[in-house]
C-alpha positions as CSV (number, residue, x, y, z in Angstrom):
1,F,1.1,38.6,38.4
2,M,1.7,39.1,34.7
3,E,3.5,36.1,34.8
4,A,0.4,34.6,36.7
5,A,-2.1,36.0,34.3
6,R,-0.4,35.1,31.0
7,V,0.1,31.3,32.3
8,A,-3.7,31.4,33.1
9,L,-4.7,32.9,29.8
10,G,-3.1,30.3,28.6
11,D,-4.4,27.6,29.6
12,E,-8.1,28.8,28.9
13,A,-7.0,28.8,25.4
14,S,-5.7,25.8,25.5
15,E,-8.6,24.4,26.7
16,A,-10.6,26.6,24.5
17,T,-8.9,25.2,21.1
18,S,-9.2,21.8,22.4
19,A,-12.5,21.7,22.8
20,A,-12.8,22.9,18.9
21,R,-11.1,20.4,17.7
22,G,-11.6,16.5,17.6
23,E,-10.7,13.5,15.3
24,E,-13.2,10.9,13.9
25,R,-11.6,7.4,13.2
26,G,-13.5,4.8,10.8
27,K,-11.9,1.4,9.9
28,M,-10.4,1.3,6.7
29,P,-12.8,0.1,3.6
30,R,-11.3,-2.9,2.3
31,M,-11.2,-2.3,-1.4
32,R,-9.2,0.8,-0.2
33,M,-6.7,-1.9,1.5
34,A,-6.5,-3.8,-1.2
35,I,-5.7,-0.9,-3.6
36,A,-3.0,0.1,-0.9
37,R,-1.3,-3.5,-0.9
38,N,-1.2,-3.5,-4.8
39,L,0.1,-0.1,-4.7
40,K,3.0,-0.6,-2.3
41,N,3.5,-3.9,-4.0
42,A,4.0,-2.8,-7.3
43,Q,6.5,-0.1,-5.6
44,N,9.0,-2.4,-3.9
45,T,9.0,-4.7,-6.4
46,Q,9.6,-2.4,-10.0
47,A,12.0,-0.3,-11.1
48,A,9.7,2.8,-12.1
49,L,10.7,5.8,-13.1
50,S,8.8,8.3,-15.6
51,T,9.2,10.5,-19.1
52,F,7.2,12.8,-20.5
53,N,6.1,14.9,-23.9
54,E,3.7,17.7,-24.6
55,V,0.4,17.2,-26.8
56,D,-0.3,20.1,-29.3
57,M,-4.2,19.7,-28.9
58,S,-5.4,22.1,-31.5
59,G,-6.0,19.4,-33.9
60,L,-8.0,17.2,-31.8
61,M,-9.9,19.7,-30.5
62,T,-10.7,21.0,-33.9
63,F,-11.4,17.5,-35.0
64,R,-13.9,16.8,-32.0
65,K,-15.5,20.1,-32.1
66,E,-16.5,19.4,-36.0
67,Y,-17.6,16.1,-35.5
68,K,-18.7,15.8,-32.3
69,D,-22.7,16.5,-32.5
70,L,-22.4,14.6,-35.5
71,F,-21.1,11.5,-34.1
72,E,-23.9,11.8,-31.2
73,K,-26.5,12.1,-33.5
74,T,-25.2,9.1,-35.7
75,H,-24.3,7.0,-32.7
76,G,-25.9,8.1,-29.5
77,A,-23.2,8.2,-27.8
78,K,-20.4,11.3,-26.9
79,F,-17.2,11.6,-28.5
80,G,-15.1,12.8,-25.5
81,L,-11.2,13.2,-26.1
82,Q,-10.4,9.7,-23.9
83,S,-11.1,7.3,-26.7
84,I,-8.3,8.9,-28.7
85,F,-6.0,8.7,-26.3
86,F,-7.0,4.9,-25.4
87,K,-7.0,3.5,-29.3
88,A,-3.3,5.7,-29.7
89,A,-2.2,4.1,-26.7
90,A,-3.3,0.9,-28.1
91,N,-1.7,0.9,-31.4
92,A,1.5,2.1,-29.6
93,L,1.3,-0.7,-27.3
94,L,1.3,-3.3,-30.2
95,A,4.0,-1.3,-31.8
96,V,6.2,-1.3,-28.5
97,P,5.2,-4.9,-27.2
98,S,7.1,-4.3,-23.9
99,V,5.2,-1.9,-22.5
100,N,2.5,-4.3,-23.0
101,A,3.9,-7.2,-21.4
102,A,5.0,-7.8,-18.1
103,I,7.4,-9.6,-15.9
104,T,6.1,-13.2,-14.1
105,G,8.8,-15.1,-12.1
106,G,11.5,-15.1,-14.2
107,E,9.9,-14.6,-17.8
108,I,8.7,-11.7,-19.7
109,V,5.0,-12.2,-20.6
110,Y,4.2,-10.2,-23.8
111,R,0.5,-9.9,-25.1
112,D,-0.6,-9.7,-28.6
113,Y,-4.3,-7.8,-26.8
114,V,-4.3,-4.3,-25.0
115,D,-6.8,-4.3,-22.0
116,I,-6.7,-0.4,-20.6
117,G,-7.8,0.0,-17.1
118,F,-9.3,3.8,-16.2
119,A,-9.9,5.4,-12.8
120,A,-14.0,5.6,-12.3
121,A,-15.7,7.0,-9.6
122,T,-18.2,5.2,-7.2
123,P,-20.0,6.0,-4.1
124,K,-17.0,3.9,-1.9
125,G,-14.0,5.6,-3.4
126,L,-12.0,5.3,-7.1
127,V,-11.6,1.6,-9.0
128,V,-10.2,0.6,-12.1
129,P,-12.6,-0.9,-14.2
130,I,-10.9,-2.6,-17.6
131,I,-11.5,-2.1,-21.4
132,R,-10.6,-5.2,-23.7
133,N,-9.7,-5.8,-26.8
134,V,-8.8,-1.9,-27.1
135,E,-7.1,-2.8,-30.3
136,T,-9.9,-4.4,-31.8
137,L,-12.4,-1.3,-31.1
138,S,-13.7,1.6,-32.8
139,I,-13.5,4.9,-31.4
140,L,-17.2,4.5,-31.1
141,G,-16.5,1.0,-29.3
142,I,-14.2,2.6,-27.1
143,E,-17.0,5.4,-26.1
144,K,-19.9,2.6,-25.4
145,Q,-17.1,0.3,-23.3
146,F,-16.2,3.5,-21.4
147,A,-19.9,5.0,-20.5
148,E,-20.7,1.2,-19.7
149,L,-18.1,0.9,-17.2
150,A,-18.1,4.6,-15.5
151,G,-22.1,4.3,-15.7
152,K,-21.9,0.7,-14.0
153,A,-19.2,2.3,-11.2
154,K,-21.3,5.5,-10.7
155,A,-24.4,3.3,-10.0
156,D,-21.8,0.9,-7.7
157,K,-22.6,-1.9,-9.8
158,I,-19.1,-2.8,-10.6
159,G,-18.2,-6.4,-10.6
160,L,-14.6,-7.9,-9.5
161,A,-15.1,-9.2,-12.9
162,D,-15.4,-5.7,-14.6
163,M,-11.9,-5.1,-13.0
164,E,-9.4,-8.3,-13.2
165,G,-6.6,-8.1,-15.5
166,G,-5.7,-5.1,-17.3
167,T,-2.1,-5.0,-19.5
168,F,-2.0,-0.8,-19.2
169,S,-3.7,2.1,-17.1
170,I,-4.3,5.5,-18.5
171,S,-4.7,8.1,-15.5
172,N,-6.6,10.8,-16.0
173,G,-5.5,13.8,-13.6
174,G,-6.3,17.1,-16.1
175,V,-10.5,16.3,-15.1
176,F,-9.1,17.9,-12.0
177,G,-7.1,20.7,-13.1
178,S,-3.6,18.4,-12.9
179,M,-0.9,20.3,-14.7
180,L,1.9,17.3,-14.3
181,G,2.4,14.8,-12.4
182,T,3.6,10.6,-12.3
183,P,1.3,8.3,-12.4
184,M,1.8,5.3,-10.5
185,I,2.0,1.7,-11.7
186,G,-1.3,-0.1,-9.4
187,S,-0.1,-4.1,-10.5
188,T,2.8,-6.1,-10.8
189,S,0.8,-7.6,-13.8
190,Q,1.2,-4.4,-15.7
191,S,4.5,-2.6,-16.5
192,A,3.6,1.2,-17.2
193,I,0.7,3.9,-17.1
194,M,0.0,6.7,-19.0
195,G,-1.2,10.1,-17.2
196,L,-3.2,12.4,-19.0
197,H,-3.2,16.5,-17.8
198,A,-5.1,19.7,-17.9
199,T,-4.9,21.1,-21.5
200,K,-3.9,25.1,-21.0
201,M,-3.1,27.8,-23.3
202,R,0.5,27.7,-23.5
203,P,3.3,29.4,-26.0
204,V,4.4,27.5,-28.5
205,V,6.9,28.0,-31.2
206,M,5.9,27.4,-34.7
207,P,7.5,25.7,-37.4
208,D,8.4,29.3,-39.2
209,G,9.6,30.7,-35.7
210,S,7.0,32.4,-34.9
211,I,5.2,32.0,-31.1
212,K,1.6,31.3,-31.0
213,A,-0.6,30.2,-28.1
214,R,-2.0,26.7,-28.8
215,P,-3.9,24.5,-26.1
216,V,-1.2,22.5,-24.6
217,M,-1.3,18.7,-22.7
218,Y,1.6,17.8,-20.8
219,V,1.3,13.3,-20.9
220,A,3.7,11.1,-18.7
221,L,4.4,7.9,-18.5
222,T,6.0,5.7,-15.9
223,Y,7.5,2.3,-16.4
224,D,9.0,-0.5,-14.8
225,H,12.6,-0.1,-15.9
226,R,13.6,-3.8,-15.4
227,L,11.5,-4.8,-18.8
228,V,11.1,-1.5,-20.6
229,D,14.2,0.7,-21.6
230,G,13.9,4.4,-21.8
231,R,14.3,4.5,-26.1
232,E,10.8,2.1,-25.9
233,A,9.1,4.5,-23.2
234,V,10.2,7.6,-25.1
235,T,9.0,5.6,-28.7
236,F,5.9,4.7,-27.4
237,L,4.7,8.4,-25.8
238,K,6.1,9.6,-29.2
239,M,3.8,7.7,-30.8
240,V,0.8,8.6,-29.1
241,K,1.6,11.8,-29.2
242,D,1.9,12.1,-32.9
243,Q,-1.8,10.2,-33.4
244,V,-3.3,12.6,-31.3
245,E,-2.1,15.5,-32.7
246,K,-3.4,14.3,-35.8
247,P,-6.5,12.3,-35.3
248,E,-7.3,11.4,-38.8
249,R,-4.0,8.9,-38.5
250,L,-6.5,7.1,-36.2
251,V,-9.2,6.9,-38.9
252,L,-6.6,6.1,-41.9
253,E,-4.9,3.6,-39.1
254,I,-1.3,4.8,-40.0
């Protein structure tokens, strides 16, 4: 009798659980399918690996705090943190050409220009618009291009021409609170992608041996080892770190 009762109760519980559970299926959007194809093609083609560094954000945060209001009042544009990373990356890409290059067939294509893609949200999902000729743009120019493209994406007015090409990409998981990640190269026309992460207070050993709490961001570079050697990847990321930690170097172009 007890066994029969347990079976009966089990059947009833199973039916109740099934009634409360469901699945919904929908056609995969064409944009998501295209992104998936590009990601898988890049993953299958490239010999990708990642290297990491940490950036002390104290200098940049102080610099931004001092000038952001004046910058916005003077130029009518916001002064964010990403524009500094974009400009630092552009300088480093010109200094380390292989990170800005790509393999096409049996040839290596080196570019003397820097077109950087970034993730932007649309009502239909994330897209990757391109800021072109970043090496020629000022911080103001980068901020204006970033705001324009992000605005078009938010309004679902981003076009194919806005997303074509790109020699490098920057992924900012930090806006969602990511501590560390390995970004994925999204196209075989690029050989690297840099990942930015959340800035957190962390203990840092200072030059005098003391330990202080400093705002630190971990940065990552995923690169195609077929073309980019470890020395070049580390040199690139170190150049970005040095510029971001001392943003006045960007103003002086050194």
